[in-house]
C-alpha positions in Angstrom: 0.0 0.0 0.0 1.3 3.4 -0.9 1.7 6.2 1.7 0.6 9.7 0.8 1.3 13.2 1.9 -0.8 16.2 1.2 1.0 18.7 -0.9 -0.8 21.3 -3.0 1.3 23.1 -5.5 0.6 26.3 -7.5 2.4 26.6 -10.9 2.3 30.2 -12.1 3.2 32.5 -14.9 3.3 36.3 -14.7 0.1 37.1 -16.6 -2.5 39.9 -16.3 -5.5 39.3 -14.1 -8.9 39.4 -15.6 -11.4 41.7 -13.9 -13.6 39.9 -11.4 -17.4 39.6 -11.9 -19.4 41.7 -9.6 -22.1 39.1 -9.4 -20.9 35.4 -9.5 -22.6 33.4 -12.2 -21.6 29.8 -11.9 -23.4 28.9 -15.2 -20.4 30.3 -16.9 -17.0 28.5 -17.1 -14.4 29.3 -14.4 -12.0 32.2 -15.1 -10.1 34.1 -12.5 -11.4 31.7 -9.8 -12.4 28.1 -9.5 -15.4 28.4 -7.2 -16.8 24.9 -7.5 -15.3 21.4 -7.6 -16.5 21.0 -11.2 -15.5 24.6 -12.1 -19.1 25.6 -12.7 -22.6 24.3 -12.1 -22.4 22.3 -15.3 -19.2 20.4 -14.2 -17.5 21.4 -17.5 -14.1 21.8 -15.7 -13.3 24.5 -18.3 -11.2 27.6 -17.6 -11.3 30.7 -19.8 -7.7 31.6 -18.8 -5.9 31.6 -22.1 -2.4 32.9 -21.6 -0.9 29.7 -20.4 -0.6 27.9 -23.7 1.4 25.4 -25.7 4.1 28.0 -26.5 4.8 29.0 -22.9 3.7 26.1 -20.8 7.3 24.8 -20.6 8.3 28.0 -18.8 5.9 27.4 -15.8 7.7 27.5 -12.5 6.7 26.7 -9.0 4.8 29.5 -7.2 4.7 27.9 -3.8 4.3 24.6 -2.0 2.4 24.0 1.3 2.8 21.0 3.5 -0.4 20.4 5.4 0.7 17.5 7.6 -2.6 15.8 6.9 -3.4 12.6 5.2 0.1 11.1 5.3 0.6 7.4 5.4 -1.2 4.2 4.5 -5.0 4.4 4.3 -5.2 7.9 2.9 -6.0 9.1 -0.6 -6.1 12.7 -1.9 -9.1 12.9 -4.2 -10.3 16.5 -3.6 -10.3 19.3 -6.2 -9.3 22.6 -4.7 -11.8 25.5 -5.0 -10.7 29.1 -5.2 -12.8 32.1 -4.2 -11.8 35.7 -3.5 -8.1 34.8 -3.5 -8.5 31.9 -1.0 -8.0 28.3 -1.8 -10.0 25.7 0.1 -8.8 22.1 0.3 -10.0 18.9 2.1 -7.7 16.0 2.6 -7.9 12.2 3.0 -7.7 12.7 6.8 -10.9 14.7 6.6 -9.2 18.0 7.5 -10.1 21.3 5.7 -7.7 24.1 5.0 -7.9 27.7 3.7 -4.8 29.0 2.0 -3.8 32.3 0.5 -3.9 31.4 -3.2 -1.1 33.9 -3.9 1.4 32.8 -1.3 0.3 29.5 0.0 0.2 30.8 3.5 -2.3 29.2 5.9 -5.3 31.3 6.7 -7.1 28.8 8.9 -7.4 25.0 9.4 -10.1 22.7 10.6 -8.8 19.5 12.1 -11.4 16.8 12.1 -12.4 15.4 15.5 -13.4 12.1 14.0 -12.0 8.9 15.4 -8.7 8.4 13.6 -9.4 4.6 13.6 -12.5 5.1 11.4 -12.1 2.0 9.2 -13.9 3.0 6.0 -13.4 5.3 3.0 -12.2 8.6 4.3 -11.3 10.1 0.8 -13.0 13.5 0.3 -13.5 15.0 -3.2 -13.8 18.6 -2.2 -15.8 21.3 -0.4 -18.7 23.6 -1.3 -19.0 27.3 -0.7 -22.1 29.5 -0.1 -23.6 32.2 2.2 -20.2 32.8 3.7 -19.7 29.2 4.7 -17.5 26.3 3.7 -19.4 23.0 3.6 -17.6 19.7 4.1 -18.3 16.1 5.1 -16.6 13.6 7.4 -16.9 10.0 8.5 -16.7 8.8 12.1 -17.6 5.8 14.3 -19.9 5.7 17.3 -19.0 3.2 20.0 -22.0 1.0 21.0 -22.9 -0.1 24.5 -21.8 -3.7 25.1 -24.6 -6.3 24.9 -24.8 -9.2 27.3 -22.4 -11.9 26.1 -21.1 -9.7 23.3 -17.5 -8.6 23.0 -16.7 -4.9 23.8 -15.5 -2.5 21.2 -18.5 -2.7 18.8 -18.9 0.4 16.6 -21.3 1.8 14.0 -20.4 4.1 11.1 -21.4 7.8 11.4 -21.6 10.2 8.4 -21.9 14.0 8.9 -22.1 17.2 6.9 -20.6 20.3 8.5 -20.5 24.1 7.9 -17.5 26.3 8.7 -17.2 30.0 8.8 -15.6 30.9 5.5 -13.3 33.6 7.0 -12.3 31.9 10.3 -12.9 28.2 9.9 -15.0 28.1 13.0 -17.5 25.2 13.2 -21.1 26.6 12.7 -23.0 23.3 12.7 -22.7 19.6 12.1 -25.5 17.4 11.0 -25.6 13.6 11.0 -26.7 11.9 7.7 -28.1 8.4 7.2 -29.4 7.8 10.7 -31.9 5.4 9.2 -29.3 3.1 7.7 -29.1 -0.2 9.7 -26.1 -0.3 12.0 -24.7 -3.4 10.3 -24.7 -1.7 6.9 -21.7 -0.1 5.3 -22.0 3.7 4.8 -19.5 6.4 4.1 -19.4 9.8 2.5 -17.0 11.2 -0.2 -18.9 13.5 -2.5 -18.5 17.2 -2.2 -21.5 19.3 -1.0 -23.2 21.6 -3.5 -24.8 24.9 -2.5 -27.7 26.6 -4.3 -30.3 29.2 -3.1 -29.9 28.4 0.6 -29.8 24.7 0.1 -26.9 22.2 0.4 -27.3 19.0 -1.5 -25.6 15.8 -0.2 -25.6 12.0 -0.6 -24.0 9.2 1.3 -22.3 6.2 -0.2 -22.6 2.5 0.6 -24.9 1.2 -2.1 -22.3 -1.6 -2.7 -23.3 -2.9 0.8 -27.1 -2.6 0.4 -27.6 1.0 1.5 -30.6 2.5 -0.2 -29.4 5.5 -2.2 -30.8 9.0 -1.6 -30.1 12.6 -2.3 -31.0 15.1 0.5 -31.3 18.9 0.5 -30.4 20.8 3.7 -31.0 24.2 5.1 -27.6 25.9 4.7 -28.0 27.9 7.9 -28.7 24.9 10.2 -28.1 21.6 8.3 -31.7 20.5 8.8 -33.0 18.3 6.1 -35.6 20.0 3.8 -36.3 17.1 1.4 -35.2 13.7 0.4 -35.3 11.8 -2.9 -34.9 8.0 -2.9 -32.9 6.4 -5.7 -34.8 3.1 -5.1 -38.5 3.7 -4.9 -40.7 2.1 -2.2 -43.8 0.1 -3.1 -46.5 2.2 -4.8 -44.0 4.8 -6.0 -43.1 5.2 -9.7 -40.4 2.7 -10.6 -41.2 0.3 -7.7 -42.6 -2.2 -10.2 -39.0 -2.8 -11.5 -38.0 -4.5 -8.2 -38.8 -8.1 -7.3 -40.3 -8.6 -3.8 -38.6 -6.8 -1.0 -35.3 -6.4 -2.9 -35.8 -2.6 -3.0 -35.1 -2.4 0.7 -31.4 -3.1 0.0 -31.4 -1.9 -3.5 -28.3 0.3 -3.5 -28.2 3.1 -6.0 -26.1 5.5 -3.9 -24.4 8.5 -5.4 -20.7 9.1 -5.6 -20.1 12.6 -6.9 -21.6 16.1 -6.9 -24.8 16.8 -9.0 -25.0 19.2 -11.9 -27.3 22.1 -11.8 -29.2 24.2 -14.4 -30.5 27.4 -12.6 -32.4 28.5 -15.7 -34.5 25.4 -15.6 -34.4 25.1 -11.8 -33.3 21.5 -12.2 -30.6 19.5 -10.4 -29.2 16.4 -12.1 -27.9 13.3 -10.2 -26.3 10.1 -11.5 -26.9 7.0 -9.5 -24.9 3.9 -8.5 -25.4 0.2 -9.1 -28.1 -2.0 -7.6 -27.2 -4.5 -4.8 -26.1 -7.2 -4.7 -23.6 -5.9 -7.3 -23.0 -9.0 -9.3 -26.0 -11.2 -8.5 -29.3 -10.3 -10.0 -31.1 -13.5 -9.1 -33.1 -12.0 -6.2 -33.9 -8.6 -7.7 -35.6 -9.3 -11.0 -36.6 -6.3 -13.1 -34.8 -3.2 -14.5 -34.1 -1.9 -10.9 -35.0 1.8 -11.3 -33.5 4.3 -10.6 -30.1 2.7 -10.4 -27.4 3.3 -13.1 -29.4 6.3 -14.2 -29.5 10.0 -14.8 -32.3 11.6 -12.8 -33.6 15.2 -13.0 -35.2 16.7 -9.9 -36.7 20.1 -9.1 -33.8 21.9 -7.4 -36.1 23.5 -4.7 -38.6 20.8 -4.0 -36.9 17.6 -5.0 -39.8 16.6 -7.2 -39.0 13.9 -9.7 -39.0 15.2 -13.3 -37.5 12.5 -15.6 -34.9 9.8 -15.7 -32.8 7.9 -18.2 -31.4 4.4 -17.3 -28.1 3.6 -18.9 -27.9 0.0 -17.6 -30.9 -2.2 -17.0 -30.6 -4.8 -14.2 -26.9 -4.2 -13.7 -24.7 -7.2 -13.1 -21.3 -5.7 -13.5 -21.0 -2.7 -11.1 -21.6 -0.4 -14.0 -23.0 2.6 -12.1 -23.0 6.2 -13.4 -20.1 7.4 -11.4 -18.6 10.2 -13.6 -19.9 13.7 -12.8 -22.5 14.8 -15.3 -21.6 17.6 -17.8 -24.1 20.3 -19.0 -23.5 22.2 -22.2 -25.4 23.8 -25.1 -24.9 22.4 -28.6 -26.5 22.5 -32.0 -28.4 19.4 -33.1 -30.5 19.2 -36.2 -30.0 23.0 -36.7 -31.3 23.9 -33.2 -29.4 24.9 -30.1 -30.3 22.5 -27.4 -29.6 22.2 -23.7 -27.5 19.0 -23.5 -26.3 16.7 -20.8 -23.4 14.2 -21.2 -23.4 11.2 -19.0 -20.2 9.0 -19.1 -20.8 5.4 -17.9 -18.6 2.8 -16.4 -19.0 0.7 -19.5 -17.3 3.4 -21.6 -20.3 5.0 -23.4 -21.4 8.6 -23.4 -25.2 9.2 -23.3 -26.0 12.7 -24.7 -29.5 13.7 -23.5 -31.8 16.8 -23.7 -31.6 18.0 -20.2 -35.1 19.6 -20.4 -36.8 16.3 -21.4 -34.3 13.5 -20.8 -34.7 12.3 -24.4 -31.6 11.4 -26.4 -30.2 14.1 -28.7 -28.3 11.5 -30.6 -29.6 8.0 -31.3 -29.4 5.3 -28.6 -30.5 1.8 -29.6 -31.7 -0.9 -27.3 -29.6 -3.9 -28.5 -29.9 -7.6 -27.5 -27.2 -8.8 -25.1 -26.0 -12.3 -24.0 -28.4 -13.9 -21.5 -28.0 -15.9 -18.3 -31.4 -17.1 -17.0 -30.1 -17.6 -13.4 -29.2 -13.9 -13.3 -32.6 -12.8 -14.7 -30.6 -10.6 -17.1 -32.2 -7.9 -19.1 -32.9 -8.7 -22.7 -31.4 -5.5 -24.1 -29.1 -2.7 -23.1 -29.0 0.9 -24.5 -26.1 1.5 -26.8 -25.4 5.1 -28.1 -24.5 6.0 -31.6 -20.8 7.1 -31.9 -17.7 5.6 -30.4 -17.0 4.2 -26.9 -14.2 5.5 -24.6 -13.0 2.0 -23.9 -12.8 -1.4 -25.6 -16.1 -3.2 -25.4 -14.7 -6.8 -25.6 -11.7 -8.3 -23.9 -8.5 -9.5 -25.6 -8.3 -13.2 -26.2 -7.1 -15.0 -23.0 -6.0 -18.6 -22.9 -8.4 -21.0 -21.1 -11.1 -18.3 -20.9 -14.1 -17.6 -23.1 -14.0 -14.1 -24.6 -16.6 -11.8 -23.2 -17.8 -8.2 -23.7 -19.1 -5.5 -21.5 -22.7 -6.9 -21.2 -21.8 -10.6 -21.2 -23.8 -12.2 -18.4 -22.0 -14.5 -15.9 -22.6 -16.9 -13.0 -20.3 -18.5 -10.5 -19.6 -21.5 -12.8 -18.7 -19.5 -15.9 -15.1 -18.7 -16.9 -15.3 -15.6 -19.0 -12.6 -12.9 -19.5 -14.4 -9.6 -20.0 -13.8 -5.9 -19.6 -14.3 -4.5 -16.2 -15.7 -1.1 -15.3 -13.8 1.5 -17.4 -15.2 4.9 -16.5 -15.3 5.8 -12.8 -15.7 8.9 -10.6 -12.8 10.6 -12.4 -14.4 13.7 -13.9 -14.6 14.5 -17.6 -14.5 18.0 -19.2 -16.1 20.0 -22.0 -14.5 22.6 -24.2 -17.2 25.1 -25.6 -14.8 26.4 -28.3 -14.3 23.1 -30.0 -17.4 21.3 -28.7 -15.2 18.4 -27.6 -15.9 16.2 -24.5 -12.9 14.6 -22.7 -13.1 11.5 -20.6 -10.6 9.1 -18.9 -11.0 5.4 -18.6 -9.2 2.4 -17.2 -9.0 -0.7 -19.3 -8.8 -4.0 -17.4 -9.9 -7.6 -17.8 -11.8 -9.4 -15.1 -13.5 -12.7 -14.3 -16.9 -12.1 -12.8 -18.9 -14.3 -10.4 -22.0 -13.7 -8.4 -20.0 -12.2 -5.5 -17.0 -10.4 -7.0 -14.7 -9.8 -9.9 -11.1 -10.9 -10.1 -8.0 -10.0 -12.1 -7.1 -12.4 -15.0 -3.5 -13.4 -15.1 -1.6 -12.4 -18.2 -3.7 -9.4 -19.1 -2.6 -5.8 -19.1 -4.1 -2.8 -17.5 -3.8 0.7 -18.8 -5.6 4.1 -19.0 -7.1 6.0 -22.0 -8.0 9.6 -22.6 -10.6 10.1 -25.3 -11.8 13.3 -27.0 -15.3 13.0 -28.4 -17.1 15.5 -30.7 -20.3 16.3 -28.7 -22.2 16.9 -32.0 -21.7 13.3 -33.2 -20.4 11.4 -30.1 -17.6 10.2 -32.4 -13.9 10.0 -31.4 -11.7 12.9 -32.4 -8.6 11.3 -30.8 -7.6 8.8 -28.2 -4.5 8.4 -26.2 -3.3 5.3 -24.2 -1.4 6.0 -21.0 0.6 3.7 -18.9 -1.2 4.0 -15.6 -3.9 2.1 -13.8 -6.4 5.0 -13.5 -6.8 8.4 -15.1 -9.1 11.5 -15.2 -9.6 14.6 -17.4 -10.3 18.5 -17.7 -10.7 21.3 -20.4 -9.7 25.1 -21.0 -10.8 27.9 -23.3 -9.2 26.3 -26.3 -8.3 22.6 -26.5 -6.6 22.3 -23.2 -7.1 19.3 -21.1 -5.2 18.6 -17.9 -5.0 15.6 -15.7 -2.6 13.6 -13.5 -2.6 10.0 -12.4 -6.2 9.3 -11.6 -7.0 13.0 -11.8 -9.7 14.5 -14.0 -9.4 16.2 -17.4 -9.6 20.0 -17.2 -9.9 22.1 -20.3 -8.7 25.7 -20.9 -8.4 28.1 -23.8 -4.9 27.2 -24.9 -3.5 24.2 -23.2 -4.1 20.5 -23.9 -3.5 17.5 -21.7 -1.3 16.9 -18.7 0.4 13.5 -18.8 0.0 11.3 -15.7 2.5 8.5 -15.1 5.1 9.8 -12.6 5.0 13.4 -13.7 2.7 15.9 -15.3 3.0 17.1 -18.9 1.0 19.0 -21.5 -0.1 17.8 -24.9 -0.7 19.7 -28.1 -4.2 21.0 -28.7 -7.0 18.5 -29.1 -8.0 19.8 -32.5 -5.1 17.8 -33.9 -5.8 14.1 -34.6 -2.3 13.0 -34.0 -1.0 11.2 -30.9 -0.1 13.8 -28.2 3.5 14.4 -27.2 4.3 16.0 -23.9 5.5 19.7 -24.1 6.3 20.2 -20.5 6.8 18.0 -17.4 6.5 19.3 -13.9 8.4 18.0 -10.9 5.2 16.8 -9.3 5.5 13.1 -8.5 1.9 12.1 -9.1 1.9 8.5 -8.0 -1.5 8.9 -6.5 -4.8 10.6 -7.3 -4.3 14.3 -8.2 -6.6 17.1 -9.0 -6.1 20.6 -10.3 -7.8 24.0 -10.6 -6.9 27.0 -12.6 -7.1 30.5 -11.1 -5.6 34.0 -11.2 -4.1 35.9 -8.3 -2.9 39.5 -8.6 -0.9 39.6 -11.9 -0.3 35.8 -12.1 -2.2 33.0 -13.7 -1.8 29.8 -11.7 -2.5 26.1 -12.0 -3.0 24.5 -8.6 -1.9 20.8 -8.4 -3.3 19.0 -5.4 -1.5 15.7 -4.9 -0.8 13.0 -2.4 2.4 11.1 -2.9 5.0 9.2 -0.9 7.3 12.2 -1.0 6.9 15.9 -0.9 6.7 17.4 -4.4 7.6 20.7 -6.0 8.1 22.3 -9.4 
């Protein structure tokens, strides 16, 4: 197991600062600041900063480095994207601590050190914080020690998940609110997604659908943390969609959410992408399509009322949840500008939908797939027109039958088939080119009804793919020698990512190369294989995120990384 230290880095060039907007409008791409984990409400991860480009990226030099002394050692993972507002950078670590730093100098402004039990056993990775109403919203996981029962061993604990609010200027705790009190004490539950603030509400979800937790999205009063409404990803009997669950399987149906929602304030709609049903790999007890798992769901942002859904995997048997943050953008289809949504799935397909109606903007065909009666497998699966972001069938493997993404399995089958390719690593959208960028992991697994296992003799690698959002067809694709990757976009074809980090696009830069350092590739408009133009000194052996911002007269790229050693540039 690797050990990690928390070491944010700002790489800067002396470039003029754009004038700040008097009224923040997070419908627009990020510019001088990076106020949301996804850059904007549409999760485009696009920056309008254009003066760091392919001609000068090699001259970038370190601006500062801050050692946070948080999240170091085995068991920690740095998955959070920094957010930058009013010259202050806010960061959360794998140790569940939150820091406010001067984005110009890296000096510490305040810190929140989590009081959670350090022996909390489950996933403590945090993917960012939310800002709003002068507060910083974060999440943390803890354990509660239970009173001993007669004849039972001492030391029993139950998981506890919380959302919290800190004063944005001082870091003082304003409130903490427990989430998921209804989840049975024996169930797994944890919390990783960043909170999202909008009009006095904070949206949050807890994870644990892989252990039977019934997924939900909750909206909370930003002033107190009190729950205002709740939407269930798995409907109860009598509710729309309940007919897609066999018997009482809905009670442990899964469908938890992993990442922040997307938001369209013009429509007043919040969009969530849901996780897989449970049991993950065994569909024999949950016959039906299992709504609303593996789906995109539109809800009224103020009331939580269900508006529409689109399910990308029926009766999932492969852990193919919708884990990549949804991307909102406007694009021309059939001569008309439409409000679009791109949903990247674990099976390596992008579903482009009308975010007003939920109907496909490009054709999606229900195609027959291999069947396994014992699994009660779905007869068809929706396959979009265009190109996938990952291979859909495995390479030939000795002594194994060759399988594809939707090949059904059972405990006595011996099939080598692709594993989940697209995960929570964010994608990006470049409004200048209309290109979408996604990262995937290519791996071969043998599935059973309880798990999936590696197949000896097969290779694992990552891929970055650029798709034209007008056609869903590949513009270019790059193989990378890492196990997991992510993406981002900028005002021209610029996409940045490191290790399992996410693509980010900007006006003039292209792609940062993961492996053991970061680099930049030529603009995505070229259909050639990308060659690195610059490499930083950051040793990105773990999951890294970045954000673009401007402070005083300098444009800066913040690289937030966790690695076994301190890093610099």
